PLY file of the C-alpha trace (Angstrom):
ply
format ascii 1.0
element vertex 320
property float x
property float y
property float z
element edge 319
property int vertex1
property int vertex2
end_header
-25.72 -66.47 74.31
-27.24 -69.14 72.09
-26.47 -72.78 72.64
-23.15 -74.00 71.27
-23.60 -75.81 67.91
-21.59 -78.79 69.14
-23.84 -79.03 72.19
-26.92 -78.85 69.96
-25.56 -81.79 67.98
-25.34 -83.83 71.19
-28.89 -82.86 72.19
-30.19 -83.75 68.73
-28.46 -87.14 68.80
-29.97 -87.97 72.19
-33.42 -86.82 71.06
-33.13 -88.98 67.92
-32.17 -92.04 69.99
-35.12 -91.46 72.31
-37.48 -91.07 69.36
-36.23 -94.41 68.06
-37.09 -96.06 71.37
-33.92 -95.77 73.44
-34.87 -95.38 77.12
-33.42 -92.67 79.29
-31.30 -93.58 82.31
-34.03 -92.63 84.79
-36.42 -95.06 83.08
-34.11 -97.98 83.94
-33.11 -99.81 87.07
-30.07 -98.29 88.81
-27.95 -101.23 87.64
-29.02 -100.80 84.03
-28.59 -97.03 84.26
-24.99 -97.54 85.36
-24.28 -99.85 82.46
-26.04 -97.50 80.04
-23.88 -94.62 81.28
-20.72 -96.69 80.77
-21.83 -97.91 77.34
-22.52 -94.40 76.06
-19.20 -92.87 77.20
-17.32 -93.94 74.09
-19.32 -91.61 71.84
-18.27 -88.49 73.75
-15.01 -89.35 75.55
-11.63 -88.65 73.93
-8.62 -90.91 74.16
-7.00 -90.81 77.62
-3.89 -88.62 77.76
-0.67 -90.17 78.98
0.32 -89.46 82.57
3.49 -90.37 84.42
1.66 -92.82 86.67
-1.85 -94.17 87.17
-2.77 -96.99 89.53
-5.78 -98.21 91.46
-5.44 -98.07 95.23
-7.77 -98.63 98.18
-8.41 -96.72 101.38
-10.23 -98.02 104.44
-13.72 -96.55 104.61
-16.71 -96.74 106.95
-18.17 -99.71 105.06
-15.06 -101.33 103.64
-12.29 -100.45 101.17
-12.87 -97.37 99.00
-11.38 -97.78 95.50
-9.51 -94.87 93.96
-7.23 -94.20 91.02
-4.07 -92.26 91.75
-2.47 -90.16 89.00
0.80 -88.29 88.72
1.15 -85.80 85.86
3.24 -86.33 82.77
6.78 -85.12 83.34
6.76 -85.62 87.09
9.35 -87.75 88.83
8.43 -90.61 91.13
10.20 -88.86 94.01
8.37 -85.53 93.59
6.15 -84.57 96.51
3.12 -83.05 94.81
0.00 -81.15 95.79
-3.10 -83.28 95.29
-6.62 -82.78 94.01
-9.18 -85.25 95.37
-11.78 -85.67 92.63
-15.35 -86.90 93.17
-17.14 -87.94 89.97
-20.63 -86.89 88.98
-23.57 -89.12 88.17
-26.38 -88.19 90.53
-24.92 -90.30 93.36
-26.17 -93.32 91.36
-24.00 -93.77 88.23
-20.38 -93.15 87.28
-17.08 -94.44 88.59
-13.34 -93.86 88.35
-13.35 -95.20 84.78
-16.06 -92.85 83.46
-14.07 -89.84 84.72
-10.59 -91.17 84.02
-9.95 -88.83 81.08
-11.08 -85.79 83.06
-8.75 -86.64 85.95
-5.81 -87.32 83.65
-6.36 -83.96 81.99
-6.54 -82.18 85.32
-3.31 -83.80 86.52
-1.40 -82.88 83.37
-2.80 -79.35 83.08
-2.23 -78.55 86.74
1.01 -80.48 87.36
-0.44 -81.95 90.55
-1.47 -85.43 91.67
-5.10 -86.48 91.44
-7.07 -89.05 93.43
-10.19 -90.20 91.55
-12.58 -91.62 94.15
-15.12 -94.45 93.73
-17.48 -93.68 96.59
-20.49 -95.91 97.33
-23.50 -95.39 95.10
-27.24 -95.26 95.75
-29.70 -96.84 96.15
-27.61 -99.64 97.63
-25.89 -97.05 99.82
-28.27 -94.22 100.67
-27.42 -90.71 101.88
-25.08 -89.92 103.59
-22.97 -92.94 102.54
-21.31 -91.08 99.65
-20.48 -88.17 101.97
-18.96 -90.54 104.52
-16.78 -92.28 101.93
-15.58 -89.04 100.39
-14.74 -87.52 103.73
-12.89 -90.67 104.76
-10.62 -90.13 101.77
-10.13 -86.46 102.65
-9.21 -87.37 106.23
-6.80 -90.04 104.99
-5.11 -87.53 102.70
-4.89 -84.88 105.41
-3.18 -87.44 107.64
-0.49 -88.16 105.06
-2.19 -90.32 102.42
-0.61 -93.53 103.61
2.84 -92.53 102.48
1.96 -91.42 98.94
4.27 -88.70 97.63
1.78 -85.88 98.21
1.85 -82.76 100.36
-0.90 -83.03 103.01
-0.85 -79.24 103.37
-1.71 -78.78 99.68
-5.00 -80.63 99.25
-7.87 -79.48 97.04
-11.26 -81.08 96.53
-13.06 -81.02 93.19
-15.90 -82.70 91.37
-18.66 -82.35 88.83
-22.40 -82.26 89.58
-22.98 -84.64 92.52
-19.20 -84.67 92.91
-19.19 -80.91 93.24
-21.74 -81.20 96.02
-19.64 -83.81 97.78
-16.54 -81.63 97.39
-17.89 -78.57 99.14
-19.57 -80.68 101.84
-16.22 -82.35 102.55
-14.55 -78.94 102.61
-17.01 -77.82 105.28
-16.57 -81.00 107.31
-12.79 -80.65 107.22
-13.07 -77.02 108.27
-15.32 -77.94 111.19
-12.68 -80.41 112.36
-9.99 -77.74 112.23
-7.95 -79.33 109.45
-9.07 -77.59 106.28
-8.37 -78.30 102.65
-6.93 -75.33 100.74
-9.15 -75.10 97.63
-12.44 -76.30 96.20
-13.29 -76.53 92.50
-17.00 -77.12 91.92
-18.18 -78.01 88.42
-21.91 -77.31 87.98
-22.60 -78.48 91.55
-26.00 -79.38 92.92
-26.40 -77.10 95.93
-30.18 -76.99 96.42
-32.41 -80.04 96.08
-35.62 -78.01 96.23
-36.00 -76.88 92.57
-36.55 -73.22 93.44
-34.43 -71.50 90.78
-35.31 -69.95 87.43
-32.81 -72.17 85.60
-34.64 -75.24 86.89
-37.81 -73.85 85.32
-36.09 -72.80 82.09
-33.93 -75.85 81.40
-35.64 -78.74 83.18
-36.70 -80.20 79.83
-34.89 -80.74 76.52
-31.34 -80.10 77.78
-30.36 -83.67 78.80
-30.65 -83.24 82.58
-34.40 -83.07 83.08
-36.35 -82.42 86.26
-37.79 -85.93 85.95
-34.28 -87.38 85.88
-33.21 -85.30 88.87
-36.19 -86.49 90.88
-35.28 -90.09 90.02
-31.67 -89.59 91.15
-32.85 -87.93 94.36
-35.25 -90.82 95.02
-32.39 -93.31 94.74
-30.08 -91.28 96.98
-32.22 -89.78 99.71
-33.94 -91.67 102.52
-36.86 -89.25 102.70
-37.99 -85.80 101.64
-36.54 -84.46 104.90
-33.04 -85.19 103.62
-33.44 -82.36 101.11
-33.11 -79.98 104.05
-29.85 -81.52 105.28
-26.92 -79.28 104.34
-24.89 -82.33 103.34
-27.42 -82.82 100.51
-28.21 -79.12 99.90
-25.07 -77.17 100.86
-26.76 -73.84 100.08
-28.33 -74.42 103.53
-24.99 -74.27 105.37
-25.55 -71.51 107.90
-21.96 -70.33 108.32
-19.65 -70.42 105.30
-16.96 -68.20 106.79
-13.52 -69.73 106.70
-14.31 -72.06 103.80
-11.44 -72.59 101.34
-11.20 -70.39 98.24
-13.39 -71.65 95.43
-13.67 -71.86 91.68
-17.28 -72.50 90.72
-18.15 -73.28 87.12
-21.64 -73.59 85.68
-23.21 -74.13 82.26
-25.65 -71.70 80.66
-28.27 -74.28 79.66
-28.06 -76.34 82.84
-30.97 -76.50 85.31
-28.33 -76.39 88.09
-26.84 -73.12 86.83
-28.57 -70.70 89.20
-27.97 -72.74 92.35
-24.27 -72.87 91.51
-24.23 -69.09 91.13
-26.25 -68.64 94.33
-23.73 -70.74 96.23
-20.85 -68.71 94.80
-22.61 -65.55 95.97
-23.13 -66.94 99.47
-19.45 -67.89 99.75
-18.44 -64.42 98.62
-20.82 -62.82 101.13
-19.09 -64.88 103.85
-15.72 -63.45 102.84
-14.51 -66.50 100.93
-12.45 -65.74 97.78
-14.52 -67.01 94.86
-14.02 -67.07 91.11
-17.23 -67.83 89.23
-17.54 -68.68 85.55
-20.54 -69.68 83.47
-19.86 -71.45 80.18
-22.83 -69.81 78.50
-23.43 -72.15 75.56
-22.92 -75.40 77.46
-25.16 -78.02 79.07
-24.89 -80.14 82.19
-22.24 -82.88 82.01
-20.23 -81.28 79.19
-16.99 -81.74 81.17
-17.01 -85.43 80.14
-17.74 -84.77 76.44
-14.32 -83.71 75.18
-14.50 -85.89 72.07
-17.38 -83.86 70.63
-17.33 -80.51 72.51
-14.22 -78.35 72.12
-14.99 -76.18 75.15
-14.52 -79.17 77.44
-10.74 -78.85 77.10
-10.97 -75.16 77.99
-13.04 -75.96 81.08
-10.66 -78.67 82.30
-7.71 -76.35 81.79
-9.48 -73.59 83.76
-10.19 -75.88 86.71
-6.59 -77.08 86.73
-5.17 -73.56 86.39
-7.18 -72.08 89.25
-6.30 -75.03 91.48
-2.62 -74.77 90.59
-2.68 -71.03 91.30
-4.09 -71.74 94.76
-1.34 -74.28 95.43
1.34 -71.91 94.10
0.08 -69.04 96.25
0.51 -71.19 99.35
4.00 -72.25 98.31
5.04 -68.60 97.97
4.12 -67.74 101.56
0 1
1 2
2 3
3 4
4 5
5 6
6 7
7 8
8 9
9 10
10 11
11 12
12 13
13 14
14 15
15 16
16 17
17 18
18 19
19 20
20 21
21 22
22 23
23 24
24 25
25 26
26 27
27 28
28 29
29 30
30 31
31 32
32 33
33 34
34 35
35 36
36 37
37 38
38 39
39 40
40 41
41 42
42 43
43 44
44 45
45 46
46 47
47 48
48 49
49 50
50 51
51 52
52 53
53 54
54 55
55 56
56 57
57 58
58 59
59 60
60 61
61 62
62 63
63 64
64 65
65 66
66 67
67 68
68 69
69 70
70 71
71 72
72 73
73 74
74 75
75 76
76 77
77 78
78 79
79 80
80 81
81 82
82 83
83 84
84 85
85 86
86 87
87 88
88 89
89 90
90 91
91 92
92 93
93 94
94 95
95 96
96 97
97 98
98 99
99 100
100 101
101 102
102 103
103 104
104 105
105 106
106 107
107 108
108 109
109 110
110 111
111 112
112 113
113 114
114 115
115 116
116 117
117 118
118 119
119 120
120 121
121 122
122 123
123 124
124 125
125 126
126 127
127 128
128 129
129 130
130 131
131 132
132 133
133 134
134 135
135 136
136 137
137 138
138 139
139 140
140 141
141 142
142 143
143 144
144 145
145 146
146 147
147 148
148 149
149 150
150 151
151 152
152 153
153 154
154 155
155 156
156 157
157 158
158 159
159 160
160 161
161 162
162 163
163 164
164 165
165 166
166 167
167 168
168 169
169 170
170 171
171 172
172 173
173 174
174 175
175 176
176 177
177 178
178 179
179 180
180 181
181 182
182 183
183 184
184 185
185 186
186 187
187 188
188 189
189 190
190 191
191 192
192 193
193 194
194 195
195 196
196 197
197 198
198 199
199 200
200 201
201 202
202 203
203 204
204 205
205 206
206 207
207 208
208 209
209 210
210 211
211 212
212 213
213 214
214 215
215 216
216 217
217 218
218 219
219 220
220 221
221 222
222 223
223 224
224 225
225 226
226 227
227 228
228 229
229 230
230 231
231 232
232 233
233 234
234 235
235 236
236 237
237 238
238 239
239 240
240 241
241 242
242 243
243 244
244 245
245 246
246 247
247 248
248 249
249 250
250 251
251 252
252 253
253 254
254 255
255 256
256 257
257 258
258 259
259 260
260 261
261 262
262 263
263 264
264 265
265 266
266 267
267 268
268 269
269 270
270 271
271 272
272 273
273 274
274 275
275 276
276 277
277 278
278 279
279 280
280 281
281 282
282 283
283 284
284 285
285 286
286 287
287 288
288 289
289 290
290 291
291 292
292 293
293 294
294 295
295 296
296 297
297 298
298 299
299 300
300 301
301 302
302 303
303 304
304 305
305 306
306 307
307 308
308 309
309 310
310 311
311 312
312 313
313 314
314 315
315 316
316 317
317 318
318 319
């Protein structure tokens, strides 16, 4: 399938800005890259949908309080005990926060009729690998233990995230499983599963489709302590030896994304291990399109799909 015309418009606009002298995020300091990411959200992010409740909360983490935003879907009552999706934002472990992914999380809550926790884990390079993993898993453990009295069902917990957040999601799912207290679903949106650049999609789309190989290398350099960390399954979950018993998964990729093939390879490995997996590639899309709902119509479809598959997993458990 050819690239979606709305996506091509985004690519052209970015190329025009670069030709006029605008630097790319990976050509900046991490601090400036974060601000650049925030400053450019307005051009692609739609207005936030109304939810019944949204508030910032904090959970004790390994290095101090972990900020989160808690959402309850439109139409829900304050007394309702809801399933919950724990969402980890993308941004290469370096940029992004609960504000940059607020609209996505609101949409997921409303579409799926479940609560969402939007997590602000520590970012690199100030907090190197595995700091983000540790923060995210601390939130998962907190939720599994009752979420501090929030009106959520600790037996109906899903993890989800885009890009780096997808990686963190499946790593946390494995860590929870290994501790004998598993989450029930994982929704991975174009996850990074292999930091070694071995796929055909890395070769095909590593230039001219927004997420370049050069940018990926920069993000990795901020996040990882050394090249050896690439071989740690918490950074490259395709290297997990035993995936049996992992929670059912919905894995979504984009056709013009360098991460496409590693997402598909991970879906295949889960399926080979007997894990129920639904895989979908949005053929005309690029990396990061899930946050571009103002200018890309398919974003709404993708958010609805993630919410629907998660809700179906929750509903299936409720029917047992």
